[in-house]
LOVO-295155 format. One record per residue: x, y, z of N, C-alpha, C in turn; residue number from 1. Coordinates in pm, 1 decimal, padded with zeros to 6 digits. Example, Ala and Ser with C-alpha at 12.3 -4.5 7.8 and 13.67 -1.06 7.14 Angstrom:
2
<n.x = 01319.0&n.y = -00569.0&n.z = 00780.0&ca.x = 01230.0&ca.y = -00450.0&ca.z = 00780.0&c.x = 01320.0&c.y = -00330.0&c.z = 00780.0&seq = 1>;
<n.x = 01285.0&n.y = -00225.0&n.z = 00708.0&ca.x = 01367.0&ca.y = -00106.0&ca.z = 00714.0&c.x = 01290.0&c.y = 00003.0&c.z = 00787.0&seq = 2>;
END
This chain:
98
<n.x = 01610.4&n.y = 00695.4&n.z = -02043.8&ca.x = 01803.6&ca.y = 00683.0&ca.z = -02034.3&c.x = 01902.5&c.y = 00745.1&c.z = -02108.1&seq = 1>;
<n.x = 02015.8&n.y = 00757.5&n.z = -02048.6&ca.x = 02145.3&ca.y = 00794.6&ca.z = -02203.8&c.x = 02201.1&c.y = 00650.6&c.z = -02175.9&seq = 2>;
<n.x = 02280.1&n.y = 00637.6&n.z = -02308.4&ca.x = 02374.8&ca.y = 00503.0&ca.z = -02339.0&c.x = 02472.3&c.y = 00604.1&c.z = -02283.6&seq = 3>;
<n.x = 02556.7&n.y = 00523.3&n.z = -02209.5&ca.x = 02706.8&ca.y = 00603.5&ca.z = -02220.8&c.x = 02784.8&c.y = 00601.4&c.z = -02259.8&seq = 4>;
<n.x = 02826.5&n.y = 00451.1&n.z = -02344.7&ca.x = 02868.7&ca.y = 00398.7&ca.z = -02469.4&c.x = 02910.1&c.y = 00480.9&c.z = -02538.3&seq = 5>;
<n.x = 02779.9&n.y = 00532.4&n.z = -02604.8&ca.x = 02777.5&ca.y = 00639.2&ca.z = -02706.1&c.x = 02646.9&c.y = 00749.8&c.z = -02673.2&seq = 6>;
<n.x = 02642.2&n.y = 00804.1&n.z = -02651.0&ca.x = 02610.7&ca.y = 00918.7&ca.z = -02571.2&c.x = 02511.6&c.y = 01023.7&c.z = -02636.1&seq = 7>;
<n.x = 02505.6&n.y = 01007.0&n.z = -02782.3&ca.x = 02428.4&ca.y = 01012.0&ca.z = -02902.4&c.x = 02305.4&c.y = 00929.5&c.z = -02878.1&seq = 8>;
<n.x = 02326.5&n.y = 00791.3&n.z = -02908.3&ca.x = 02184.2&ca.y = 00723.1&ca.z = -02882.2&c.x = 02094.9&c.y = 00699.5&c.z = -02816.7&seq = 9>;
<n.x = 01919.8&n.y = 00733.0&n.z = -02738.2&ca.x = 01918.1&ca.y = 00682.8&ca.z = -02686.7&c.x = 01846.3&c.y = 00574.4&c.z = -02656.4&seq = 10>;
<n.x = 01862.7&n.y = 00488.1&n.z = -02505.2&ca.x = 01801.7&ca.y = 00364.1&ca.z = -02509.2&c.x = 01576.6&c.y = 00387.6&c.z = -02501.0&seq = 11>;
<n.x = 01496.0&n.y = 00365.8&n.z = -02525.6&ca.x = 01383.8&ca.y = 00361.0&ca.z = -02520.0&c.x = 01272.3&c.y = 00220.7&c.z = -02449.8&seq = 12>;
<n.x = 01189.8&n.y = 00279.9&n.z = -02337.3&ca.x = 01115.1&ca.y = 00143.6&ca.z = -02309.4&c.x = 01069.7&c.y = 00039.8&c.z = -02388.9&seq = 13>;
<n.x = 01079.1&n.y = -00066.4&n.z = -02367.7&ca.x = 01036.1&ca.y = -00161.7&ca.z = -02443.3&c.x = 00909.1&c.y = -00198.2&c.z = -02391.9&seq = 14>;
<n.x = 00831.4&n.y = -00138.1&n.z = -02337.7&ca.x = 00685.2&ca.y = -00248.7&ca.z = -02235.4&c.x = 00630.4&c.y = -00075.7&c.z = -02275.7&seq = 15>;
<n.x = 00518.8&n.y = -00178.5&n.z = -02312.8&ca.x = 00418.9&ca.y = -00027.1&ca.z = -02319.2&c.x = 00265.4&c.y = -00138.2&c.z = -02169.3&seq = 16>;
<n.x = 00317.3&n.y = 00042.6&n.z = -02061.4&ca.x = 00239.0&ca.y = 00048.6&ca.z = -01894.6&c.x = 00116.1&c.y = 00008.2&c.z = -01923.8&seq = 17>;
<n.x = -00018.1&n.y = -00039.9&n.z = -01858.4&ca.x = -00095.5&ca.y = -00045.9&ca.z = -01832.3&c.x = -00178.5&c.y = 00012.2&c.z = -01759.8&seq = 18>;
<n.x = -00259.5&n.y = 00069.3&n.z = -01857.8&ca.x = -00313.5&ca.y = 00235.8&ca.z = -01833.3&c.x = -00416.8&c.y = 00127.3&c.z = -01599.9&seq = 19>;
<n.x = -00405.0&n.y = 00329.4&n.z = -01512.7&ca.x = -00355.9&ca.y = 00232.7&ca.z = -01377.4&c.x = -00565.2&c.y = 00242.2&c.z = -01399.9&seq = 20>;
<n.x = -00631.1&n.y = 00221.3&n.z = -01387.6&ca.x = -00788.6&ca.y = 00172.0&ca.z = -01311.3&c.x = -00805.1&c.y = 00174.8&c.z = -01231.4&seq = 21>;
<n.x = -00861.9&n.y = 00241.6&n.z = -01093.1&ca.x = -00896.6&ca.y = 00199.2&ca.z = -00986.4&c.x = -01005.9&c.y = 00130.7&c.z = -00990.1&seq = 22>;
<n.x = -00964.9&n.y = 00034.7&n.z = -00863.6&ca.x = -01075.4&ca.y = -00084.6&ca.z = -00843.5&c.x = -01218.8&c.y = -00065.0&c.z = -00802.1&seq = 23>;
<n.x = -01215.4&n.y = 00075.2&n.z = -00787.1&ca.x = -01322.2&ca.y = 00108.6&ca.z = -00612.4&c.x = -01436.9&c.y = 00193.9&c.z = -00729.7&seq = 24>;
<n.x = -01335.0&n.y = 00218.3&n.z = -00858.2&ca.x = -01492.2&ca.y = 00399.0&ca.z = -00952.2&c.x = -01501.2&c.y = 00197.7&c.z = -01012.6&seq = 25>;
<n.x = -01476.6&n.y = 00143.2&n.z = -01077.8&ca.x = -01505.0&ca.y = 00023.8&ca.z = -01209.0&c.x = -01581.3&c.y = -00033.4&c.z = -01145.5&seq = 26>;
<n.x = -01538.3&n.y = -00094.4&n.z = -00983.8&ca.x = -01657.3&ca.y = -00195.0&ca.z = -00906.6&c.x = -01754.4&c.y = -00139.9&c.z = -00878.1&seq = 27>;
<n.x = -01753.5&n.y = 00040.5&n.z = -00812.9&ca.x = -01875.0&ca.y = 00064.8&ca.z = -00746.9&c.x = -01872.4&c.y = -00028.9&c.z = -00587.0&seq = 28>;
<n.x = -01750.9&n.y = -00002.7&n.z = -00537.1&ca.x = -01726.1&ca.y = -00066.0&ca.z = -00404.4&c.x = -01731.4&c.y = 00099.0&c.z = -00335.1&seq = 29>;
<n.x = -01755.6&n.y = 00037.3&n.z = -00215.1&ca.x = -01785.5&ca.y = 00213.0&ca.z = -00132.4&c.x = -01704.0&c.y = 00141.5&c.z = -00011.6&seq = 30>;
<n.x = -01626.3&n.y = 00195.4&n.z = 00016.2&ca.x = -01531.5&ca.y = 00162.2&ca.z = 00127.7&c.x = -01578.5&c.y = 00224.9&c.z = 00316.7&seq = 31>;
<n.x = -01569.0&n.y = 00144.9&n.z = 00374.6&ca.x = -01645.0&ca.y = 00097.7&ca.z = 00506.7&c.x = -01548.8&c.y = 00113.5&c.z = 00522.6&seq = 32>;
<n.x = -01535.9&n.y = 00147.0&n.z = 00711.1&ca.x = -01431.8&ca.y = 00116.8&ca.z = 00838.6&c.x = -01489.4&c.y = -00105.8&c.z = 00818.5&seq = 33>;
<n.x = -01595.6&n.y = -00028.7&n.z = 00808.0&ca.x = -01603.6&ca.y = -00242.9&ca.z = 00896.6&c.x = -01610.9&c.y = -00360.8&c.z = 00832.7&seq = 34>;
<n.x = -01592.1&n.y = -00330.7&n.z = 00684.7&ca.x = -01564.9&ca.y = -00478.8&ca.z = 00568.9&c.x = -01398.5&c.y = -00471.6&c.z = 00581.5&seq = 35>;
<n.x = -01380.1&n.y = -00542.3&n.z = 00651.0&ca.x = -01177.1&ca.y = -00568.3&ca.z = 00701.7&c.x = -01157.7&c.y = -00625.3&c.z = 00594.6&seq = 36>;
<n.x = -01209.0&n.y = -00701.0&n.z = 00547.6&ca.x = -01151.1&ca.y = -00783.6&ca.z = 00423.2&c.x = -01091.5&c.y = -00726.9&c.z = 00253.2&seq = 37>;
<n.x = -01156.0&n.y = -00602.3&n.z = 00248.5&ca.x = -01109.9&ca.y = -00520.8&ca.z = 00184.9&c.x = -01000.8&c.y = -00403.2&c.z = 00250.3&seq = 38>;
<n.x = -01028.8&n.y = -00370.6&n.z = 00351.0&ca.x = -00941.7&ca.y = -00328.4&ca.z = 00393.1&c.x = -00821.1&c.y = -00301.2&c.z = 00431.0&seq = 39>;
<n.x = -00811.2&n.y = -00455.2&n.z = 00461.9&ca.x = -00642.3&ca.y = -00557.5&ca.z = 00478.4&c.x = -00568.3&c.y = -00561.6&c.z = 00385.7&seq = 40>;
<n.x = -00631.6&n.y = -00590.8&n.z = 00225.9&ca.x = -00588.9&ca.y = -00649.1&ca.z = 00123.5&c.x = -00520.6&c.y = -00507.6&c.z = 00113.2&seq = 41>;
<n.x = -00549.0&n.y = -00406.6&n.z = 00131.2&ca.x = -00458.2&ca.y = -00269.6&ca.z = 00109.7&c.x = -00393.5&c.y = -00223.8&c.z = 00267.6&seq = 42>;
<n.x = -00294.4&n.y = -00289.4&n.z = 00281.6&ca.x = -00237.1&ca.y = -00363.2&ca.z = 00398.7&c.x = -00086.7&c.y = -00403.2&c.z = 00367.6&seq = 43>;
<n.x = -00018.1&n.y = -00339.8&n.z = 00390.9&ca.x = 00108.4&ca.y = -00415.1&ca.z = 00415.4&c.x = 00155.5&c.y = -00532.6&c.z = 00459.0&seq = 44>;
<n.x = 00236.6&n.y = -00607.3&n.z = 00450.5&ca.x = 00283.6&ca.y = -00724.9&ca.z = 00563.6&c.x = 00333.0&c.y = -00617.8&c.z = 00726.2&seq = 45>;
<n.x = 00350.7&n.y = -00504.3&n.z = 00736.1&ca.x = 00359.2&ca.y = -00436.7&ca.z = 00813.7&c.x = 00244.0&c.y = -00324.9&c.z = 00895.7&seq = 46>;
<n.x = 00176.8&n.y = -00339.4&n.z = 00798.1&ca.x = 00049.6&ca.y = -00314.1&ca.z = 00948.4&c.x = 00048.1&c.y = -00166.0&c.z = 00855.7&seq = 47>;
<n.x = 00127.0&n.y = -00112.2&n.z = 00756.2&ca.x = 00101.2&ca.y = -00033.2&ca.z = 00715.0&c.x = -00045.7&c.y = 00009.9&c.z = 00583.5&seq = 48>;
<n.x = -00031.5&n.y = 00113.1&n.z = 00583.2&ca.x = -00167.8&ca.y = 00144.1&ca.z = 00455.2&c.x = -00098.2&c.y = 00145.6&c.z = 00338.7&seq = 49>;
<n.x = -00136.9&n.y = 00130.3&n.z = 00197.9&ca.x = -00039.1&ca.y = 00045.9&ca.z = 00152.4&c.x = -00033.9&c.y = 00214.0&c.z = 00006.1&seq = 50>;
<n.x = 00019.7&n.y = 00217.2&n.z = -00022.2&ca.x = 00096.5&ca.y = 00353.8&ca.z = -00125.8&c.x = -00068.3&c.y = 00317.9&c.z = -00219.2&seq = 51>;
<n.x = -00108.5&n.y = 00450.7&n.z = -00340.9&ca.x = -00182.8&ca.y = 00445.2&ca.z = -00453.2&c.x = -00123.9&c.y = 00319.7&c.z = -00550.0&seq = 52>;
<n.x = 00011.9&n.y = 00336.8&n.z = -00602.9&ca.x = 00077.0&ca.y = 00224.2&ca.z = -00675.4&c.x = 00015.1&c.y = 00095.6&c.z = -00647.1&seq = 53>;
<n.x = 00010.1&n.y = 00056.9&n.z = -00558.2&ca.x = -00017.0&ca.y = -00045.6&ca.z = -00480.7&c.x = -00139.0&c.y = -00057.1&c.z = -00519.7&seq = 54>;
<n.x = -00188.6&n.y = 00005.9&n.z = -00440.2&ca.x = -00317.3&ca.y = -00001.2&ca.z = -00430.3&c.x = -00456.0&c.y = -00010.1&c.z = -00545.9&seq = 55>;
<n.x = -00440.0&n.y = 00061.4&n.z = -00642.6&ca.x = -00457.6&ca.y = 00135.1&ca.z = -00728.7&c.x = -00535.7&c.y = 00187.3&c.z = -00737.6&seq = 56>;
<n.x = -00572.7&n.y = 00259.0&n.z = -00621.1&ca.x = -00656.9&ca.y = 00328.6&ca.z = -00599.5&c.x = -00643.7&c.y = 00469.2&c.z = -00602.5&seq = 57>;
<n.x = -00715.3&n.y = 00540.2&n.z = -00673.5&ca.x = -00774.4&ca.y = 00673.6&ca.z = -00753.6&c.x = -00651.3&c.y = 00781.7&c.z = -00611.2&seq = 58>;
<n.x = -00697.2&n.y = 00880.7&n.z = -00603.1&ca.x = -00645.5&ca.y = 00951.3&ca.z = -00454.3&c.x = -00824.3&c.y = 00994.1&c.z = -00401.2&seq = 59>;
<n.x = -00933.0&n.y = 01006.6&n.z = -00498.3&ca.x = -01016.7&ca.y = 01052.7&ca.z = -00394.1&c.x = -01083.5&c.y = 00890.9&c.z = -00296.7&seq = 60>;
<n.x = -01085.6&n.y = 00831.1&n.z = -00383.6&ca.x = -01051.8&ca.y = 00698.0&ca.z = -00255.2&c.x = -00965.4&c.y = 00627.6&c.z = -00184.2&seq = 61>;
<n.x = -00863.9&n.y = 00681.2&n.z = -00192.9&ca.x = -00759.6&ca.y = 00686.8&ca.z = -00134.4&c.x = -00741.0&c.y = 00763.3&c.z = -00022.5&seq = 62>;
<n.x = -00778.1&n.y = 00844.7&n.z = -00014.1&ca.x = -00811.0&ca.y = 00918.8&ca.z = 00115.4&c.x = -00913.8&c.y = 00877.9&c.z = 00167.1&seq = 63>;
<n.x = -00989.5&n.y = 00803.7&n.z = 00134.8&ca.x = -01126.1&ca.y = 00748.5&ca.z = 00204.2&c.x = -01072.4&c.y = 00616.1&c.z = 00260.9&seq = 64>;
<n.x = -01030.7&n.y = 00523.7&n.z = 00176.5&ca.x = -00876.4&ca.y = 00375.9&ca.z = 00214.8&c.x = -00860.0&c.y = 00404.1&c.z = 00352.6&seq = 65>;
<n.x = -00770.3&n.y = 00563.0&n.z = 00337.2&ca.x = -00668.5&ca.y = 00530.9&ca.z = 00412.1&c.x = -00748.4&c.y = 00596.9&c.z = 00526.8&seq = 66>;
<n.x = -00875.9&n.y = 00667.7&n.z = 00547.7&ca.x = -00913.5&ca.y = 00740.2&ca.z = 00714.8&c.x = -01069.4&c.y = 00620.4&c.z = 00741.4&seq = 67>;
<n.x = -01080.5&n.y = 00520.4&n.z = 00617.7&ca.x = -01121.6&ca.y = 00336.7&ca.z = 00673.1&c.x = -01068.7&c.y = 00277.9&c.z = 00759.6&seq = 68>;
<n.x = -00972.7&n.y = 00318.8&n.z = 00659.0&ca.x = -00810.9&ca.y = 00205.1&ca.z = 00811.4&c.x = -00797.0&c.y = 00292.0&c.z = 00918.4&seq = 69>;
<n.x = -00798.0&n.y = 00419.7&n.z = 00978.8&ca.x = -00801.2&ca.y = 00465.3&ca.z = 01070.2&c.x = -00866.9&c.y = 00427.9&c.z = 01143.2&seq = 70>;
<n.x = -01007.5&n.y = 00458.3&n.z = 01129.9&ca.x = -01144.3&ca.y = 00446.0&ca.z = 01239.0&c.x = -01141.6&c.y = 00287.8&c.z = 01208.7&seq = 71>;
<n.x = -01092.6&n.y = 00203.5&n.z = 01133.5&ca.x = -01112.0&ca.y = 00087.6&ca.z = 01208.8&c.x = -01047.2&c.y = -00022.4&c.z = 01300.1&seq = 72>;
<n.x = -00902.3&n.y = 00114.2&n.z = 01303.7&ca.x = -00742.4&ca.y = 00059.5&ca.z = 01366.5&c.x = -00817.0&c.y = 00056.1&c.z = 01491.5&seq = 73>;
<n.x = -00889.3&n.y = 00209.4&n.z = 01550.7&ca.x = -00923.1&ca.y = 00267.9&ca.z = 01671.4&c.x = -01014.1&c.y = 00235.9&c.z = 01702.6&seq = 74>;
<n.x = -01147.8&n.y = 00104.9&n.z = 01638.2&ca.x = -01252.1&ca.y = 00070.4&ca.z = 01668.5&c.x = -01195.0&c.y = -00059.1&c.z = 01691.1&seq = 75>;
<n.x = -01028.4&n.y = -00107.4&n.z = 01733.5&ca.x = -00977.8&ca.y = -00245.5&ca.z = 01706.1&c.x = -01055.6&c.y = -00330.1&c.z = 01581.1&seq = 76>;
<n.x = -01109.8&n.y = -00320.7&n.z = 01540.5&ca.x = -01124.2&ca.y = -00409.9&ca.z = 01434.7&c.x = -00995.4&c.y = -00465.8&c.z = 01270.6&seq = 77>;
<n.x = -00887.4&n.y = -00385.7&n.z = 01285.7&ca.x = -00784.2&ca.y = -00422.8&ca.z = 01216.6&c.x = -00673.9&c.y = -00372.1&c.z = 01319.8&seq = 78>;
<n.x = -00501.0&n.y = -00399.1&n.z = 01330.3&ca.x = -00456.5&ca.y = -00376.5&ca.z = 01344.3&c.x = -00412.3&c.y = -00346.8&c.z = 01415.2&seq = 79>;
<n.x = -00236.7&n.y = -00229.4&n.z = 01437.1&ca.x = -00185.4&ca.y = -00116.2&ca.z = 01376.1&c.x = -00068.1&c.y = -00144.6&c.z = 01345.5&seq = 80>;
<n.x = -00056.4&n.y = -00326.9&n.z = 01409.0&ca.x = 00078.5&ca.y = -00381.2&ca.z = 01372.8&c.x = 00042.5&c.y = -00503.9&c.z = 01393.0&seq = 81>;
<n.x = 00127.3&n.y = -00543.2&n.z = 01284.1&ca.x = 00183.6&ca.y = -00731.1&ca.z = 01316.1&c.x = 00126.0&c.y = -00770.8&c.z = 01393.7&seq = 82>;
<n.x = 00081.0&n.y = -00944.0&n.z = 01459.8&ca.x = 00104.9&ca.y = -00977.2&ca.z = 01582.8&c.x = 00258.3&c.y = -01015.1&c.z = 01508.8&seq = 83>;
<n.x = 00375.4&n.y = -01052.4&n.z = 01469.0&ca.x = 00422.9&ca.y = -01107.9&ca.z = 01451.3&c.x = 00600.6&c.y = -00955.5&c.z = 01531.6&seq = 84>;
<n.x = 00528.0&n.y = -00837.7&n.z = 01485.0&ca.x = 00612.8&ca.y = -00776.8&ca.z = 01516.1&c.x = 00543.2&c.y = -00725.5&c.z = 01752.8&seq = 85>;
<n.x = 00480.6&n.y = -00722.3&n.z = 01708.6&ca.x = 00412.7&ca.y = -00703.8&ca.z = 01854.9&c.x = 00507.2&c.y = -00817.1&c.z = 01928.1&seq = 86>;
<n.x = 00514.9&n.y = -00976.0&n.z = 01925.3&ca.x = 00630.2&ca.y = -01058.5&ca.z = 01999.2&c.x = 00831.1&c.y = -01015.9&c.z = 02003.3&seq = 87>;
<n.x = 00797.3&n.y = -00974.5&n.z = 01911.8&ca.x = 00978.2&ca.y = -01037.3&ca.z = 01892.6&c.x = 01021.0&c.y = -00852.4&c.z = 01928.8&seq = 88>;
<n.x = 00924.4&n.y = -00725.3&n.z = 02017.5&ca.x = 00989.2&ca.y = -00611.0&ca.z = 01972.2&c.x = 00958.8&c.y = -00512.8&c.z = 01951.4&seq = 89>;
<n.x = 00994.9&n.y = -00544.9&n.z = 01807.8&ca.x = 01023.8&ca.y = -00411.9&ca.z = 01717.9&c.x = 01029.7&c.y = -00468.2&c.z = 01573.3&seq = 90>;
<n.x = 01089.0&n.y = -00370.6&n.z = 01496.6&ca.x = 01172.5&ca.y = -00434.4&ca.z = 01388.3&c.x = 01238.8&c.y = -00335.5&c.z = 01426.0&seq = 91>;
<n.x = 01315.1&n.y = -00285.8&n.z = 01459.4&ca.x = 01454.1&ca.y = -00190.7&ca.z = 01451.9&c.x = 01595.4&c.y = -00355.7&c.z = 01432.6&seq = 92>;
<n.x = 01658.4&n.y = -00332.6&n.z = 01337.1&ca.x = 01772.8&ca.y = -00316.5&ca.z = 01316.5&c.x = 01870.2&c.y = -00355.3&c.z = 01495.8&seq = 93>;
<n.x = 01909.9&n.y = -00239.7&n.z = 01551.9&ca.x = 01960.5&ca.y = -00260.7&ca.z = 01661.2&c.x = 01894.1&c.y = -00235.5&c.z = 01741.6&seq = 94>;
<n.x = 01814.6&n.y = -00379.3&n.z = 01809.6&ca.x = 01751.2&ca.y = -00453.2&ca.z = 01917.1&c.x = 01854.9&c.y = -00500.8&c.z = 02030.4&seq = 95>;
<n.x = 01836.4&n.y = -00427.6&n.z = 02154.1&ca.x = 01923.3&ca.y = -00499.1&ca.z = 02222.7&c.x = 01938.2&c.y = -00675.5&c.z = 02308.1&seq = 96>;
<n.x = 01992.7&n.y = -00646.4&n.z = 02311.3&ca.x = 01926.2&ca.y = -00821.9&ca.z = 02337.7&c.x = 01965.2&c.y = -00862.6&c.z = 02427.4&seq = 97>;
<n.x = 01962.1&n.y = -00922.4&n.z = 02559.6&ca.x = 01918.5&ca.y = -00987.2&ca.z = 02645.9&c.x = 01980.3&c.y = -01061.1&c.z = 02728.5&seq = 98>;
END
């Protein structure tokens, strides 16, 4: 990042990033659409599939995770959206008022 007060001096990051390790690779977890406890941990609070950065999964396991979540949703093992979204009628800012 450039220091705008003195453009010749650059700031450096002062932290060491931890290497991201896929939990599915290290613990040898098999991703299955029937295992809803593992799948629900990879969903956001809105019911969306979490990103690779959030789930810390490698590309191979993220693809398998997304497919398993979609299959579990189709078979009604996981919800498409959380119940509070169903009750409120949506998540939009501009909702119609009665």
